[in-house]
PyMOL Python script that loads the backbone (N, CA, C, O; Angstrom):
from pymol import cmd

cmd.read_pdbstr("""\
ATOM      1  N   MET A   1      28.199 -26.364   2.455  1.00  0.00           N
ATOM      2  CA  MET A   1      27.462 -25.132   2.608  1.00  0.00           C
ATOM      3  C   MET A   1      27.999 -24.094   1.626  1.00  0.00           C
ATOM      4  O   MET A   1      29.204 -24.010   1.386  1.00  0.00           O
ATOM      5  N   GLU A   2      27.105 -23.326   1.077  1.00  0.00           N
ATOM      6  CA  GLU A   2      27.460 -22.306   0.106  1.00  0.00           C
ATOM      7  C   GLU A   2      28.263 -21.183   0.763  1.00  0.00           C
ATOM      8  O   GLU A   2      27.942 -20.751   1.871  1.00  0.00           O
ATOM      9  N   GLN A   3      29.287 -20.721   0.092  1.00  0.00           N
ATOM     10  CA  GLN A   3      30.099 -19.624   0.602  1.00  0.00           C
ATOM     11  C   GLN A   3      29.299 -18.322   0.580  1.00  0.00           C
ATOM     12  O   GLN A   3      28.408 -18.144  -0.250  1.00  0.00           O
ATOM     13  N   ARG A   4      29.623 -17.427   1.491  1.00  0.00           N
ATOM     14  CA  ARG A   4      28.914 -16.150   1.606  1.00  0.00           C
ATOM     15  C   ARG A   4      28.943 -15.375   0.290  1.00  0.00           C
ATOM     16  O   ARG A   4      27.916 -14.854  -0.144  1.00  0.00           O
ATOM     17  N   GLU A   5      30.107 -15.296  -0.346  1.00  0.00           N
ATOM     18  CA  GLU A   5      30.258 -14.543  -1.585  1.00  0.00           C
ATOM     19  C   GLU A   5      29.397 -15.129  -2.702  1.00  0.00           C
ATOM     20  O   GLU A   5      28.787 -14.393  -3.476  1.00  0.00           O
ATOM     21  N   ASP A   6      29.354 -16.459  -2.780  1.00  0.00           N
ATOM     22  CA  ASP A   6      28.538 -17.116  -3.800  1.00  0.00           C
ATOM     23  C   ASP A   6      27.058 -16.819  -3.590  1.00  0.00           C
ATOM     24  O   ASP A   6      26.323 -16.579  -4.547  1.00  0.00           O
ATOM     25  N   TYR A   7      26.632 -16.838  -2.339  1.00  0.00           N
ATOM     26  CA  TYR A   7      25.236 -16.560  -2.022  1.00  0.00           C
ATOM     27  C   TYR A   7      24.883 -15.129  -2.402  1.00  0.00           C
ATOM     28  O   TYR A   7      23.823 -14.887  -2.979  1.00  0.00           O
ATOM     29  N   LEU A   8      25.764 -14.169  -2.084  1.00  0.00           N
ATOM     30  CA  LEU A   8      25.493 -12.770  -2.401  1.00  0.00           C
ATOM     31  C   LEU A   8      25.441 -12.546  -3.909  1.00  0.00           C
ATOM     32  O   LEU A   8      24.601 -11.787  -4.392  1.00  0.00           O
ATOM     33  N   LEU A   9      26.322 -13.192  -4.652  1.00  0.00           N
ATOM     34  CA  LEU A   9      26.291 -13.074  -6.113  1.00  0.00           C
ATOM     35  C   LEU A   9      24.990 -13.633  -6.682  1.00  0.00           C
ATOM     36  O   LEU A   9      24.390 -13.041  -7.580  1.00  0.00           O
ATOM     37  N   ARG A  10      24.565 -14.761  -6.162  1.00  0.00           N
ATOM     38  CA  ARG A  10      23.317 -15.370  -6.623  1.00  0.00           C
ATOM     39  C   ARG A  10      22.127 -14.483  -6.272  1.00  0.00           C
ATOM     40  O   ARG A  10      21.229 -14.295  -7.092  1.00  0.00           O
ATOM     41  N   LEU A  11      22.119 -13.938  -5.061  1.00  0.00           N
ATOM     42  CA  LEU A  11      21.041 -13.050  -4.645  1.00  0.00           C
ATOM     43  C   LEU A  11      21.029 -11.789  -5.505  1.00  0.00           C
ATOM     44  O   LEU A  11      19.962 -11.313  -5.893  1.00  0.00           O
ATOM     45  N   ALA A  12      22.198 -11.250  -5.802  1.00  0.00           N
ATOM     46  CA  ALA A  12      22.280 -10.051  -6.642  1.00  0.00           C
ATOM     47  C   ALA A  12      21.690 -10.315  -8.025  1.00  0.00           C
ATOM     48  O   ALA A  12      20.970  -9.474  -8.564  1.00  0.00           O
ATOM     49  N   SER A  13      21.990 -11.470  -8.597  1.00  0.00           N
ATOM     50  CA  SER A  13      21.452 -11.772  -9.927  1.00  0.00           C
ATOM     51  C   SER A  13      19.941 -11.938  -9.880  1.00  0.00           C
ATOM     52  O   SER A  13      19.246 -11.549 -10.818  1.00  0.00           O
ATOM     53  N   VAL A  14      19.428 -12.509  -8.803  1.00  0.00           N
ATOM     54  CA  VAL A  14      17.974 -12.644  -8.648  1.00  0.00           C
ATOM     55  C   VAL A  14      17.338 -11.273  -8.511  1.00  0.00           C
ATOM     56  O   VAL A  14      16.311 -11.007  -9.136  1.00  0.00           O
ATOM     57  N   LEU A  15      17.926 -10.395  -7.705  1.00  0.00           N
ATOM     58  CA  LEU A  15      17.362  -9.059  -7.504  1.00  0.00           C
ATOM     59  C   LEU A  15      17.377  -8.247  -8.794  1.00  0.00           C
ATOM     60  O   LEU A  15      16.464  -7.458  -9.037  1.00  0.00           O
ATOM     61  N   GLU A  16      18.384  -8.427  -9.609  1.00  0.00           N
ATOM     62  CA  GLU A  16      18.455  -7.700 -10.877  1.00  0.00           C
ATOM     63  C   GLU A  16      17.357  -8.132 -11.839  1.00  0.00           C
ATOM     64  O   GLU A  16      16.962  -7.363 -12.715  1.00  0.00           O
ATOM     65  N   ASP A  17      16.864  -9.349 -11.684  1.00  0.00           N
ATOM     66  CA  ASP A  17      15.863  -9.888 -12.610  1.00  0.00           C
ATOM     67  C   ASP A  17      14.422  -9.734 -12.144  1.00  0.00           C
ATOM     68  O   ASP A  17      13.503 -10.017 -12.914  1.00  0.00           O
ATOM     69  N   ILE A  18      14.195  -9.294 -10.912  1.00  0.00           N
ATOM     70  CA  ILE A  18      12.805  -9.197 -10.463  1.00  0.00           C
ATOM     71  C   ILE A  18      12.152  -7.954 -11.060  1.00  0.00           C
ATOM     72  O   ILE A  18      12.795  -6.923 -11.258  1.00  0.00           O
ATOM     73  N   GLY A  19      10.877  -8.081 -11.337  1.00  0.00           N
ATOM     74  CA  GLY A  19      10.125  -6.980 -11.910  1.00  0.00           C
ATOM     75  C   GLY A  19       9.563  -6.080 -10.830  1.00  0.00           C
ATOM     76  O   GLY A  19       9.738  -6.320  -9.636  1.00  0.00           O
ATOM     77  N   ALA A  20       8.874  -5.023 -11.285  1.00  0.00           N
ATOM     78  CA  ALA A  20       8.337  -4.031 -10.359  1.00  0.00           C
ATOM     79  C   ALA A  20       7.268  -4.601  -9.442  1.00  0.00           C
ATOM     80  O   ALA A  20       7.027  -4.055  -8.365  1.00  0.00           O
ATOM     81  N   ASP A  21       6.631  -5.676  -9.844  1.00  0.00           N
ATOM     82  CA  ASP A  21       5.551  -6.240  -9.037  1.00  0.00           C
ATOM     83  C   ASP A  21       5.957  -7.537  -8.348  1.00  0.00           C
ATOM     84  O   ASP A  21       5.100  -8.268  -7.851  1.00  0.00           O
ATOM     85  N   GLN A  22       7.249  -7.828  -8.313  1.00  0.00           N
ATOM     86  CA  GLN A  22       7.713  -9.076  -7.726  1.00  0.00           C
ATOM     87  C   GLN A  22       8.494  -8.825  -6.443  1.00  0.00           C
ATOM     88  O   GLN A  22       8.983  -7.722  -6.195  1.00  0.00           O
ATOM     89  N   GLN A  23       8.599  -9.885  -5.630  1.00  0.00           N
ATOM     90  CA  GLN A  23       9.322  -9.807  -4.367  1.00  0.00           C
ATOM     91  C   GLN A  23      10.162 -11.064  -4.180  1.00  0.00           C
ATOM     92  O   GLN A  23       9.866 -12.119  -4.743  1.00  0.00           O
ATOM     93  N   VAL A  24      11.208 -10.932  -3.385  1.00  0.00           N
ATOM     94  CA  VAL A  24      12.046 -12.072  -3.013  1.00  0.00           C
ATOM     95  C   VAL A  24      12.046 -12.158  -1.497  1.00  0.00           C
ATOM     96  O   VAL A  24      12.322 -11.171  -0.815  1.00  0.00           O
ATOM     97  N   THR A  25      11.738 -13.334  -0.967  1.00  0.00           N
ATOM     98  CA  THR A  25      11.714 -13.555   0.474  1.00  0.00           C
ATOM     99  C   THR A  25      12.958 -14.328   0.880  1.00  0.00           C
ATOM    100  O   THR A  25      13.364 -15.274   0.205  1.00  0.00           O
ATOM    101  N   ILE A  26      13.559 -13.913   1.993  1.00  0.00           N
ATOM    102  CA  ILE A  26      14.756 -14.586   2.505  1.00  0.00           C
ATOM    103  C   ILE A  26      14.566 -14.827   4.003  1.00  0.00           C
ATOM    104  O   ILE A  26      14.138 -13.934   4.734  1.00  0.00           O
ATOM    105  N   ARG A  27      14.882 -16.019   4.443  1.00  0.00           N
ATOM    106  CA  ARG A  27      14.698 -16.371   5.854  1.00  0.00           C
ATOM    107  C   ARG A  27      15.758 -15.718   6.740  1.00  0.00           C
ATOM    108  O   ARG A  27      16.842 -15.356   6.284  1.00  0.00           O
ATOM    109  N   ASP A  28      15.417 -15.584   7.991  1.00  0.00           N
ATOM    110  CA  ASP A  28      16.249 -14.922   8.988  1.00  0.00           C
ATOM    111  C   ASP A  28      17.671 -15.474   9.031  1.00  0.00           C
ATOM    112  O   ASP A  28      18.626 -14.697   9.015  1.00  0.00           O
ATOM    113  N   ARG A  29      17.833 -16.787   9.086  1.00  0.00           N
ATOM    114  CA  ARG A  29      19.172 -17.358   9.227  1.00  0.00           C
ATOM    115  C   ARG A  29      20.041 -17.068   8.010  1.00  0.00           C
ATOM    116  O   ARG A  29      21.256 -16.926   8.141  1.00  0.00           O
ATOM    117  N   TYR A  30      19.430 -16.977   6.818  1.00  0.00           N
ATOM    118  CA  TYR A  30      20.201 -16.672   5.619  1.00  0.00           C
ATOM    119  C   TYR A  30      20.611 -15.205   5.577  1.00  0.00           C
ATOM    120  O   TYR A  30      21.648 -14.868   5.004  1.00  0.00           O
ATOM    121  N   ILE A  31      19.822 -14.344   6.169  1.00  0.00           N
ATOM    122  CA  ILE A  31      20.188 -12.927   6.245  1.00  0.00           C
ATOM    123  C   ILE A  31      21.480 -12.784   7.037  1.00  0.00           C
ATOM    124  O   ILE A  31      22.402 -12.089   6.609  1.00  0.00           O
ATOM    125  N   GLU A  32      21.548 -13.437   8.184  1.00  0.00           N
ATOM    126  CA  GLU A  32      22.751 -13.340   9.021  1.00  0.00           C
ATOM    127  C   GLU A  32      23.945 -13.999   8.354  1.00  0.00           C
ATOM    128  O   GLU A  32      25.058 -13.483   8.457  1.00  0.00           O
ATOM    129  N   GLN A  33      23.752 -15.120   7.674  1.00  0.00           N
ATOM    130  CA  GLN A  33      24.860 -15.776   6.984  1.00  0.00           C
ATOM    131  C   GLN A  33      25.371 -14.922   5.839  1.00  0.00           C
ATOM    132  O   GLN A  33      26.581 -14.781   5.662  1.00  0.00           O
ATOM    133  N   ALA A  34      24.467 -14.355   5.064  1.00  0.00           N
ATOM    134  CA  ALA A  34      24.853 -13.611   3.869  1.00  0.00           C
ATOM    135  C   ALA A  34      25.459 -12.255   4.191  1.00  0.00           C
ATOM    136  O   ALA A  34      26.436 -11.849   3.562  1.00  0.00           O
ATOM    137  N   PHE A  35      24.897 -11.559   5.151  1.00  0.00           N
ATOM    138  CA  PHE A  35      25.303 -10.184   5.400  1.00  0.00           C
ATOM    139  C   PHE A  35      26.184 -10.014   6.627  1.00  0.00           C
ATOM    140  O   PHE A  35      26.536  -8.891   6.988  1.00  0.00           O
ATOM    141  N   GLY A  36      26.537 -11.102   7.261  1.00  0.00           N
ATOM    142  CA  GLY A  36      27.451 -11.041   8.398  1.00  0.00           C
ATOM    143  C   GLY A  36      26.801 -10.430   9.623  1.00  0.00           C
ATOM    144  O   GLY A  36      25.759  -9.780   9.539  1.00  0.00           O
ATOM    145  N   GLY A  37      27.424 -10.648  10.736  1.00  0.00           N
ATOM    146  CA  GLY A  37      26.908 -10.080  11.971  1.00  0.00           C
ATOM    147  C   GLY A  37      25.619 -10.735  12.415  1.00  0.00           C
ATOM    148  O   GLY A  37      25.202 -11.761  11.879  1.00  0.00           O
ATOM    149  N   HIS A  38      25.008 -10.132  13.388  1.00  0.00           N
ATOM    150  CA  HIS A  38      23.754 -10.640  13.934  1.00  0.00           C
ATOM    151  C   HIS A  38      22.797  -9.480  14.096  1.00  0.00           C
ATOM    152  O   HIS A  38      23.208  -8.340  14.312  1.00  0.00           O
ATOM    153  N   GLY A  39      21.541  -9.778  13.990  1.00  0.00           N
ATOM    154  CA  GLY A  39      20.499  -8.811  14.263  1.00  0.00           C
ATOM    155  C   GLY A  39      20.570  -7.559  13.417  1.00  0.00           C
ATOM    156  O   GLY A  39      20.572  -7.623  12.188  1.00  0.00           O
ATOM    157  N   ALA A  40      20.630  -6.411  14.090  1.00  0.00           N
ATOM    158  CA  ALA A  40      20.546  -5.118  13.426  1.00  0.00           C
ATOM    159  C   ALA A  40      21.657  -4.882  12.406  1.00  0.00           C
ATOM    160  O   ALA A  40      21.419  -4.256  11.372  1.00  0.00           O
ATOM    161  N   LEU A  41      22.855  -5.369  12.678  1.00  0.00           N
ATOM    162  CA  LEU A  41      23.957  -5.188  11.740  1.00  0.00           C
ATOM    163  C   LEU A  41      23.677  -5.903  10.418  1.00  0.00           C
ATOM    164  O   LEU A  41      23.872  -5.323   9.351  1.00  0.00           O
ATOM    165  N   ALA A  42      23.229  -7.135  10.478  1.00  0.00           N
ATOM    166  CA  ALA A  42      22.904  -7.887   9.266  1.00  0.00           C
ATOM    167  C   ALA A  42      21.745  -7.242   8.519  1.00  0.00           C
ATOM    168  O   ALA A  42      21.756  -7.199   7.289  1.00  0.00           O
ATOM    169  N   LEU A  43      20.747  -6.739   9.238  1.00  0.00           N
ATOM    170  CA  LEU A  43      19.608  -6.088   8.598  1.00  0.00           C
ATOM    171  C   LEU A  43      20.023  -4.792   7.909  1.00  0.00           C
ATOM    172  O   LEU A  43      19.536  -4.484   6.821  1.00  0.00           O
ATOM    173  N   ALA A  44      20.914  -4.036   8.531  1.00  0.00           N
ATOM    174  CA  ALA A  44      21.412  -2.807   7.918  1.00  0.00           C
ATOM    175  C   ALA A  44      22.193  -3.110   6.644  1.00  0.00           C
ATOM    176  O   ALA A  44      22.055  -2.403   5.646  1.00  0.00           O
ATOM    177  N   GLU A  45      23.005  -4.149   6.673  1.00  0.00           N
ATOM    178  CA  GLU A  45      23.756  -4.556   5.487  1.00  0.00           C
ATOM    179  C   GLU A  45      22.811  -4.993   4.373  1.00  0.00           C
ATOM    180  O   GLU A  45      23.053  -4.699   3.202  1.00  0.00           O
ATOM    181  N   ALA A  46      21.738  -5.693   4.731  1.00  0.00           N
ATOM    182  CA  ALA A  46      20.752  -6.130   3.738  1.00  0.00           C
ATOM    183  C   ALA A  46      20.066  -4.935   3.097  1.00  0.00           C
ATOM    184  O   ALA A  46      19.799  -4.949   1.895  1.00  0.00           O
ATOM    185  N   GLU A  47      19.776  -3.899   3.882  1.00  0.00           N
ATOM    186  CA  GLU A  47      19.144  -2.692   3.344  1.00  0.00           C
ATOM    187  C   GLU A  47      20.063  -1.987   2.359  1.00  0.00           C
ATOM    188  O   GLU A  47      19.609  -1.537   1.307  1.00  0.00           O
ATOM    189  N   VAL A  48      21.333  -1.883   2.678  1.00  0.00           N
ATOM    190  CA  VAL A  48      22.306  -1.262   1.774  1.00  0.00           C
ATOM    191  C   VAL A  48      22.425  -2.079   0.489  1.00  0.00           C
ATOM    192  O   VAL A  48      22.432  -1.515  -0.605  1.00  0.00           O
ATOM    193  N   PHE A  49      22.517  -3.382   0.613  1.00  0.00           N
ATOM    194  CA  PHE A  49      22.608  -4.279  -0.532  1.00  0.00           C
ATOM    195  C   PHE A  49      21.379  -4.115  -1.428  1.00  0.00           C
ATOM    196  O   PHE A  49      21.507  -4.040  -2.650  1.00  0.00           O
ATOM    197  N   ALA A  50      20.202  -4.060  -0.828  1.00  0.00           N
ATOM    198  CA  ALA A  50      18.964  -3.920  -1.592  1.00  0.00           C
ATOM    199  C   ALA A  50      18.958  -2.610  -2.366  1.00  0.00           C
ATOM    200  O   ALA A  50      18.618  -2.599  -3.549  1.00  0.00           O
ATOM    201  N   ARG A  51      19.325  -1.504  -1.722  1.00  0.00           N
ATOM    202  CA  ARG A  51      19.352  -0.206  -2.402  1.00  0.00           C
ATOM    203  C   ARG A  51      20.316  -0.204  -3.572  1.00  0.00           C
ATOM    204  O   ARG A  51      20.038   0.402  -4.607  1.00  0.00           O
ATOM    205  N   ALA A  52      21.446  -0.877  -3.418  1.00  0.00           N
ATOM    206  CA  ALA A  52      22.432  -0.942  -4.495  1.00  0.00           C
ATOM    207  C   ALA A  52      21.885  -1.677  -5.718  1.00  0.00           C
ATOM    208  O   ALA A  52      22.388  -1.505  -6.829  1.00  0.00           O
ATOM    209  N   HIS A  53      20.861  -2.491  -5.510  1.00  0.00           N
ATOM    210  CA  HIS A  53      20.275  -3.260  -6.608  1.00  0.00           C
ATOM    211  C   HIS A  53      18.873  -2.765  -6.961  1.00  0.00           C
ATOM    212  O   HIS A  53      18.091  -3.496  -7.569  1.00  0.00           O
ATOM    213  N   GLY A  54      18.557  -1.537  -6.586  1.00  0.00           N
ATOM    214  CA  GLY A  54      17.277  -0.942  -6.953  1.00  0.00           C
ATOM    215  C   GLY A  54      16.084  -1.504  -6.237  1.00  0.00           C
ATOM    216  O   GLY A  54      14.966  -1.448  -6.750  1.00  0.00           O
ATOM    217  N   CYS A  55      16.302  -2.047  -5.055  1.00  0.00           N
ATOM    218  CA  CYS A  55      15.218  -2.660  -4.293  1.00  0.00           C
ATOM    219  C   CYS A  55      15.113  -2.023  -2.909  1.00  0.00           C
ATOM    220  O   CYS A  55      15.989  -1.274  -2.476  1.00  0.00           O
ATOM    221  N   THR A  56      14.035  -2.341  -2.246  1.00  0.00           N
ATOM    222  CA  THR A  56      13.899  -1.995  -0.832  1.00  0.00           C
ATOM    223  C   THR A  56      13.927  -3.299  -0.044  1.00  0.00           C
ATOM    224  O   THR A  56      13.648  -4.369  -0.584  1.00  0.00           O
ATOM    225  N   PHE A  57      14.263  -3.197   1.226  1.00  0.00           N
ATOM    226  CA  PHE A  57      14.309  -4.369   2.090  1.00  0.00           C
ATOM    227  C   PHE A  57      13.485  -4.084   3.323  1.00  0.00           C
ATOM    228  O   PHE A  57      13.620  -3.033   3.949  1.00  0.00           O
ATOM    229  N   ARG A  58      12.638  -5.021   3.662  1.00  0.00           N
ATOM    230  CA  ARG A  58      11.811  -4.902   4.865  1.00  0.00           C
ATOM    231  C   ARG A  58      11.929  -6.210   5.634  1.00  0.00           C
ATOM    232  O   ARG A  58      11.873  -7.290   5.048  1.00  0.00           O
ATOM    233  N   TYR A  59      12.090  -6.108   6.940  1.00  0.00           N
ATOM    234  CA  TYR A  59      12.213  -7.299   7.772  1.00  0.00           C
ATOM    235  C   TYR A  59      10.964  -7.460   8.613  1.00  0.00           C
ATOM    236  O   TYR A  59      10.527  -6.518   9.273  1.00  0.00           O
ATOM    237  N   ASP A  60      10.389  -8.650   8.591  1.00  0.00           N
ATOM    238  CA  ASP A  60       9.209  -8.983   9.381  1.00  0.00           C
ATOM    239  C   ASP A  60       9.672  -9.787  10.590  1.00  0.00           C
ATOM    240  O   ASP A  60      10.010 -10.964  10.461  1.00  0.00           O
ATOM    241  N   ARG A  61       9.688  -9.165  11.754  1.00  0.00           N
ATOM    242  CA  ARG A  61      10.184  -9.823  12.966  1.00  0.00           C
ATOM    243  C   ARG A  61       9.281 -10.968  13.426  1.00  0.00           C
ATOM    244  O   ARG A  61       9.763 -11.940  14.008  1.00  0.00           O
ATOM    245  N   ILE A  62       7.996 -10.863  13.172  1.00  0.00           N
ATOM    246  CA  ILE A  62       7.081 -11.913  13.592  1.00  0.00           C
ATOM    247  C   ILE A  62       7.328 -13.194  12.788  1.00  0.00           C
ATOM    248  O   ILE A  62       7.414 -14.283  13.356  1.00  0.00           O
ATOM    249  N   GLU A  63       7.440 -13.054  11.463  1.00  0.00           N
ATOM    250  CA  GLU A  63       7.652 -14.226  10.613  1.00  0.00           C
ATOM    251  C   GLU A  63       9.136 -14.540  10.425  1.00  0.00           C
ATOM    252  O   GLU A  63       9.485 -15.552   9.817  1.00  0.00           O
ATOM    253  N   GLN A  64       9.995 -13.688  10.939  1.00  0.00           N
ATOM    254  CA  GLN A  64      11.448 -13.851  10.873  1.00  0.00           C
ATOM    255  C   GLN A  64      11.923 -14.083   9.445  1.00  0.00           C
ATOM    256  O   GLN A  64      12.560 -15.088   9.130  1.00  0.00           O
ATOM    257  N   ARG A  65      11.593 -13.123   8.598  1.00  0.00           N
ATOM    258  CA  ARG A  65      12.020 -13.180   7.206  1.00  0.00           C
ATOM    259  C   ARG A  65      12.179 -11.776   6.651  1.00  0.00           C
ATOM    260  O   ARG A  65      11.552 -10.828   7.124  1.00  0.00           O
ATOM    261  N   GLY A  66      13.015 -11.662   5.653  1.00  0.00           N
ATOM    262  CA  GLY A  66      13.217 -10.397   4.974  1.00  0.00           C
ATOM    263  C   GLY A  66      12.536 -10.421   3.622  1.00  0.00           C
ATOM    264  O   GLY A  66      12.361 -11.484   3.026  1.00  0.00           O
ATOM    265  N   LEU A  67      12.151  -9.246   3.136  1.00  0.00           N
ATOM    266  CA  LEU A  67      11.448  -9.139   1.880  1.00  0.00           C
ATOM    267  C   LEU A  67      12.101  -8.067   1.024  1.00  0.00           C
ATOM    268  O   LEU A  67      12.112  -6.891   1.388  1.00  0.00           O
ATOM    269  N   PHE A  68      12.648  -8.479  -0.123  1.00  0.00           N
ATOM    270  CA  PHE A  68      13.211  -7.552  -1.088  1.00  0.00           C
ATOM    271  C   PHE A  68      12.137  -7.250  -2.119  1.00  0.00           C
ATOM    272  O   PHE A  68      11.513  -8.169  -2.649  1.00  0.00           O
ATOM    273  N   THR A  69      11.914  -5.975  -2.409  1.00  0.00           N
ATOM    274  CA  THR A  69      10.918  -5.553  -3.378  1.00  0.00           C
ATOM    275  C   THR A  69      11.561  -4.544  -4.325  1.00  0.00           C
ATOM    276  O   THR A  69      12.320  -3.678  -3.892  1.00  0.00           O
ATOM    277  N   ARG A  70      11.257  -4.657  -5.614  1.00  0.00           N
ATOM    278  CA  ARG A  70      11.795  -3.712  -6.600  1.00  0.00           C
ATOM    279  C   ARG A  70      11.209  -2.335  -6.319  1.00  0.00           C
ATOM    280  O   ARG A  70       9.988  -2.186  -6.258  1.00  0.00           O
ATOM    281  N   SER A  71      12.058  -1.329  -6.145  1.00  0.00           N
ATOM    282  CA  SER A  71      11.567   0.009  -5.840  1.00  0.00           C
ATOM    283  C   SER A  71      11.464   0.869  -7.095  1.00  0.00           C
ATOM    284  O   SER A  71      10.771   1.887  -7.083  1.00  0.00           O
ATOM    285  N   TYR A  72      12.133   0.486  -8.172  1.00  0.00           N
ATOM    286  CA  TYR A  72      11.970   1.131  -9.469  1.00  0.00           C
ATOM    287  C   TYR A  72      12.381   0.150 -10.544  1.00  0.00           C
ATOM    288  O   TYR A  72      13.038  -0.846 -10.241  1.00  0.00           O
ATOM    289  N   PRO A  73      12.015   0.399 -11.789  1.00  0.00           N
ATOM    290  CA  PRO A  73      12.270  -0.584 -12.857  1.00  0.00           C
ATOM    291  C   PRO A  73      13.747  -0.976 -12.964  1.00  0.00           C
ATOM    292  O   PRO A  73      14.635  -0.153 -12.743  1.00  0.00           O
ATOM    293  N   ALA A  74      13.990  -2.226 -13.301  1.00  0.00           N
ATOM    294  CA  ALA A  74      15.356  -2.697 -13.491  1.00  0.00           C
ATOM    295  C   ALA A  74      16.046  -1.841 -14.548  1.00  0.00           C
ATOM    296  O   ALA A  74      15.445  -1.497 -15.566  1.00  0.00           O
ATOM    297  N   GLY A  75      17.293  -1.505 -14.304  1.00  0.00           N
ATOM    298  CA  GLY A  75      18.061  -0.715 -15.255  1.00  0.00           C
ATOM    299  C   GLY A  75      18.056   0.771 -14.958  1.00  0.00           C
ATOM    300  O   GLY A  75      18.784   1.517 -15.613  1.00  0.00           O
ATOM    301  N   GLY A  76      17.280   1.228 -14.015  1.00  0.00           N
ATOM    302  CA  GLY A  76      17.302   2.640 -13.662  1.00  0.00           C
ATOM    303  C   GLY A  76      15.949   3.141 -13.219  1.00  0.00           C
ATOM    304  O   GLY A  76      14.947   2.428 -13.269  1.00  0.00           O
ATOM    305  N   ARG A  77      15.946   4.369 -12.791  1.00  0.00           N
ATOM    306  CA  ARG A  77      14.699   4.973 -12.317  1.00  0.00           C
ATOM    307  C   ARG A  77      13.846   5.388 -13.498  1.00  0.00           C
ATOM    308  O   ARG A  77      14.354   5.770 -14.552  1.00  0.00           O
ATOM    309  N   ALA A  78      12.526   5.304 -13.299  1.00  0.00           N
ATOM    310  CA  ALA A  78      11.592   5.671 -14.367  1.00  0.00           C
ATOM    311  C   ALA A  78      11.384   7.173 -14.368  1.00  0.00           C
ATOM    312  O   ALA A  78      10.630   7.691 -15.192  1.00  0.00           O
TER     313      ALA A  78
END
""", "prot")
cmd.dss("prot")
cmd.show_as("cartoon", "prot")
cmd.util.cbc("prot")
cmd.orient("prot")
């Protein structure tokens, strides 16, 4: 199984490369593995992580998945 740190580094590199019209979907179980904790704590950590990489994070409880979306162009705000 992939280590938590390795997964976060890989996710960070993916988030840095997504464009303004692209999204990254992550399943519920990977959110908890990557961001530690369970439920609300893991979701809060995912939101902070997303903001640090210029993205927004939204969690869909029905489909049990998270969605990272670029909130401004890569490299800085427009």
